[in-house]
C-alpha positions as CSV (number, residue, x, y, z in Angstrom):
1,X,16.7,-26.9,-1.5
2,X,17.2,-25.7,2.0
3,X,19.5,-22.9,0.7
4,X,16.9,-21.9,-1.9
5,X,14.2,-21.6,0.7
6,X,16.5,-19.4,2.8
7,X,17.1,-17.1,-0.2
8,X,13.3,-16.9,-0.8
9,X,12.8,-15.8,2.8
10,X,15.4,-13.1,2.4
11,X,13.8,-11.8,-0.8
12,X,10.3,-11.8,0.8
13,X,11.6,-10.0,3.8
14,X,13.4,-7.4,1.7
15,X,10.3,-6.8,-0.4
16,X,8.1,-6.4,2.6
17,X,10.6,-3.9,4.0
18,X,10.8,-2.0,0.7
19,X,7.0,-1.9,0.4
20,X,6.7,-0.6,4.0
21,X,9.4,2.1,3.2
22,X,7.4,3.1,0.1
23,X,4.3,3.7,2.2
24,X,6.3,5.5,4.9
25,X,7.9,7.7,2.2
26,X,4.5,9.3,1.5
27,X,3.6,12.3,3.6
28,X,-0.1,12.5,4.4
29,X,-1.9,15.7,5.6
30,X,-4.5,16.1,8.3
31,X,-7.4,15.7,5.9
32,X,-6.1,12.3,4.8
33,X,-5.5,11.2,8.4
34,X,-9.0,12.2,9.2
35,X,-10.5,10.3,6.3
36,X,-8.4,7.2,7.2
37,X,-9.7,7.4,10.8
38,X,-13.3,7.5,9.6
39,X,-12.6,4.5,7.3
40,X,-11.2,2.5,10.2
41,X,-14.1,3.3,12.4
42,X,-16.5,2.2,9.6
43,X,-14.5,-1.0,9.0
44,X,-13.5,0.0,5.5
45,X,-10.2,-0.6,3.9
46,X,-8.6,2.4,2.4
47,X,-5.9,2.6,-0.3
48,X,-2.4,2.4,1.1
49,X,-0.3,5.6,1.0
50,X,1.8,4.1,-1.8
51,X,-1.3,3.3,-3.8
52,X,-2.6,6.8,-3.2
53,X,0.7,8.4,-4.3
54,X,0.6,6.3,-7.5
55,X,-2.9,7.5,-8.2
56,X,-1.9,11.1,-7.5
57,X,1.1,10.7,-9.9
58,X,-1.0,9.1,-12.6
59,X,-3.7,11.9,-12.4
60,X,-0.9,14.5,-12.7
61,X,0.8,12.7,-15.5
62,X,-2.5,12.5,-17.5
63,X,-3.2,16.2,-16.7
64,X,-6.6,14.9,-15.6
65,X,-9.5,17.3,-15.7
66,X,-12.3,14.7,-15.4
67,X,-11.9,11.6,-13.2
68,X,-14.5,9.0,-12.4
69,X,-14.1,7.0,-9.1
70,X,-16.0,3.8,-8.3
71,X,-16.0,3.4,-4.5
72,X,-15.9,6.7,-2.7
73,X,-15.3,5.2,0.8
74,X,-14.5,8.0,3.2
75,X,-12.5,10.0,0.6
76,X,-8.9,8.7,1.0
77,X,-8.4,7.8,-2.7
78,X,-10.5,10.8,-3.8
79,X,-8.1,13.2,-2.0
80,X,-5.1,11.6,-3.7
81,X,-6.8,11.9,-7.1
82,X,-7.8,15.6,-6.4
83,X,-4.2,16.3,-5.3
84,X,-3.0,15.1,-8.8
85,X,-5.7,16.6,-11.0
86,X,-5.7,20.0,-12.6
87,X,-6.9,22.9,-10.5
88,X,-10.1,23.1,-12.5
89,X,-10.6,19.3,-12.6
90,X,-13.7,17.6,-11.3
91,X,-13.9,14.2,-9.6
92,X,-17.1,12.2,-10.1
93,X,-17.3,9.7,-7.4
94,X,-19.8,6.9,-7.0
95,X,-20.7,4.8,-4.0
96,X,-23.8,2.9,-2.8
97,X,-23.5,4.3,0.7
98,X,-24.4,8.1,0.9
99,X,-23.3,8.3,4.5
100,X,-19.7,7.4,3.4
101,X,-19.8,10.1,0.8
102,X,-20.7,12.6,3.5
103,X,-17.4,11.8,5.2
104,X,-15.6,12.3,1.9
105,X,-17.3,15.7,1.5
106,X,-16.0,16.8,4.9
107,X,-12.5,15.5,4.1
108,X,-12.4,17.3,0.7
109,X,-13.6,20.5,2.4
110,X,-10.9,20.2,5.1
111,X,-8.3,19.8,2.4
112,X,-9.4,23.1,0.9
113,X,-11.3,21.9,-2.1
114,X,-14.3,23.9,-3.3
115,X,-17.6,22.0,-3.4
116,X,-17.6,22.1,-7.2
117,X,-14.4,20.1,-7.5
118,X,-16.3,16.9,-6.7
119,X,-19.6,15.4,-7.9
120,X,-21.0,12.8,-5.6
121,X,-23.4,10.2,-7.0
122,X,-25.0,7.7,-4.7
123,X,-25.8,4.3,-6.2
124,X,-24.4,1.0,-7.6
125,X,-21.6,1.5,-10.1
126,X,-23.4,-0.5,-12.8
127,X,-26.5,1.7,-12.4
128,X,-24.6,5.0,-12.5
129,X,-21.8,4.5,-15.0
130,X,-24.1,4.0,-18.1
131,X,-25.4,7.5,-17.4
132,X,-21.9,9.1,-17.7
133,X,-20.7,10.6,-20.9
134,X,-18.8,8.6,-23.6
135,X,-15.2,9.6,-23.9
136,X,-15.6,12.2,-21.2
137,X,-13.0,11.1,-18.7
138,X,-9.2,11.1,-18.4
139,X,-8.9,8.5,-15.7
140,X,-11.3,6.0,-14.1
141,X,-10.4,4.5,-10.8
142,X,-12.2,1.3,-9.8
143,X,-12.3,0.2,-6.1
144,X,-15.8,-1.3,-5.9
145,X,-17.4,-4.8,-6.0
146,X,-14.8,-7.2,-7.4
147,X,-17.6,-9.4,-8.8
148,X,-18.4,-6.4,-11.1
149,X,-14.8,-5.9,-12.3
150,X,-15.3,-7.0,-15.9
151,X,-18.5,-5.0,-16.3
152,X,-16.7,-2.0,-14.8
153,X,-13.8,-2.5,-17.3
154,X,-16.3,-2.4,-20.2
155,X,-17.9,0.8,-18.9
156,X,-14.5,2.4,-18.2
157,X,-13.4,1.8,-21.8
158,X,-16.5,3.6,-23.0
159,X,-16.0,6.5,-20.6
160,X,-12.3,7.0,-21.3
161,X,-10.9,9.4,-24.0
162,X,-8.1,7.9,-26.2
163,X,-5.0,7.9,-24.1
164,X,-7.1,7.8,-20.9
165,X,-6.2,5.5,-18.0
166,X,-8.2,2.9,-16.0
167,X,-6.9,1.6,-12.7
168,X,-8.2,-1.3,-10.5
169,X,-7.3,-1.5,-6.8
170,X,-6.9,-4.7,-4.8
171,X,-6.1,-7.1,-7.7
172,X,-3.7,-9.1,-5.5
173,X,-6.6,-10.0,-3.1
174,X,-4.2,-10.4,-0.2
175,X,-2.2,-13.0,-2.2
176,X,-5.2,-15.1,-3.2
177,X,-5.1,-14.2,-6.9
178,X,-1.9,-16.3,-7.3
179,X,-2.8,-18.9,-4.7
180,X,-3.4,-22.3,-6.3
181,X,-5.9,-23.3,-3.6
182,X,-9.7,-23.1,-4.2
183,X,-10.7,-19.4,-4.2
184,X,-14.1,-17.5,-4.0
185,X,-15.9,-16.1,-7.0
186,X,-14.5,-12.6,-6.5
187,X,-10.9,-13.8,-6.8
188,X,-11.8,-15.8,-9.9
189,X,-13.3,-12.7,-11.4
190,X,-10.1,-10.8,-10.6
191,X,-8.1,-13.4,-12.5
192,X,-10.5,-12.9,-15.5
193,X,-10.0,-9.2,-15.3
194,X,-6.2,-9.5,-15.3
195,X,-6.4,-11.8,-18.3
196,X,-8.8,-9.6,-20.2
197,X,-6.6,-6.5,-19.6
198,X,-3.4,-8.2,-20.5
199,X,-4.8,-9.7,-23.7
200,X,-6.7,-6.6,-24.9
201,X,-5.5,-5.0,-28.1
202,X,-7.2,-1.8,-27.0
203,X,-5.1,-1.4,-23.8
204,X,-1.5,-1.1,-22.8
205,X,-1.2,-2.3,-19.2
206,X,1.0,-2.6,-16.1
207,X,0.5,-4.3,-12.7
208,X,2.0,-2.1,-10.0
209,X,3.1,-3.8,-6.8
210,X,1.7,-1.1,-4.5
211,X,-0.8,-1.7,-1.7
212,X,-2.8,-4.7,-2.6
213,X,-2.0,-4.5,-6.3
214,X,-2.9,-1.7,-8.7
215,X,-3.7,-2.7,-12.2
216,X,-3.3,0.2,-14.7
217,X,-4.0,0.3,-18.4
218,X,-4.0,3.1,-21.0
219,X,-6.6,3.1,-23.7
220,X,-4.8,3.3,-27.0
221,X,-5.8,6.0,-29.4
């Protein structure tokens, strides 16, 4: 048993080193650094560079022209999504805090994006999403209130075109999702989300070990 625990420690250390290397592999520009600094000052948690790179790749792979983002923050994830989208693509980003969206506007402008590349909508996700067009989006990125995860999943399925992609950030919840100890309601809701996505006949899913866990699923045609 002592030897097995030693092997587990080595595996854990190797994985942590590999994840750190994956984040360090991503080169971030000045606009991303600026947006990250604003997030730190506001006490917000931004997506990791590895998660951002995955989002950029997914947006490029889907040739995304229309992307919906739940949780603008200060624009870190939005920049990555814009980097991967088509040159004529539009990012629709929703956040209950308009002042955060102003930081994102500045970050997008600093990165060279025209004002018409992003549509900022202040408000709660579940108030805004029902107003967006059915089947009008190539990708939906969810980084909002975890208690609303299942409702956001339902709205995302309505918003996505066949073959479109939905992604949820933070599904590991700093390791609490798989911790057998008693957990708060938001972690229990994440477990329900994971189960719903995995068992859905409408989705083909994968859980990517980047950042704090990125759950991705393609809506079948």
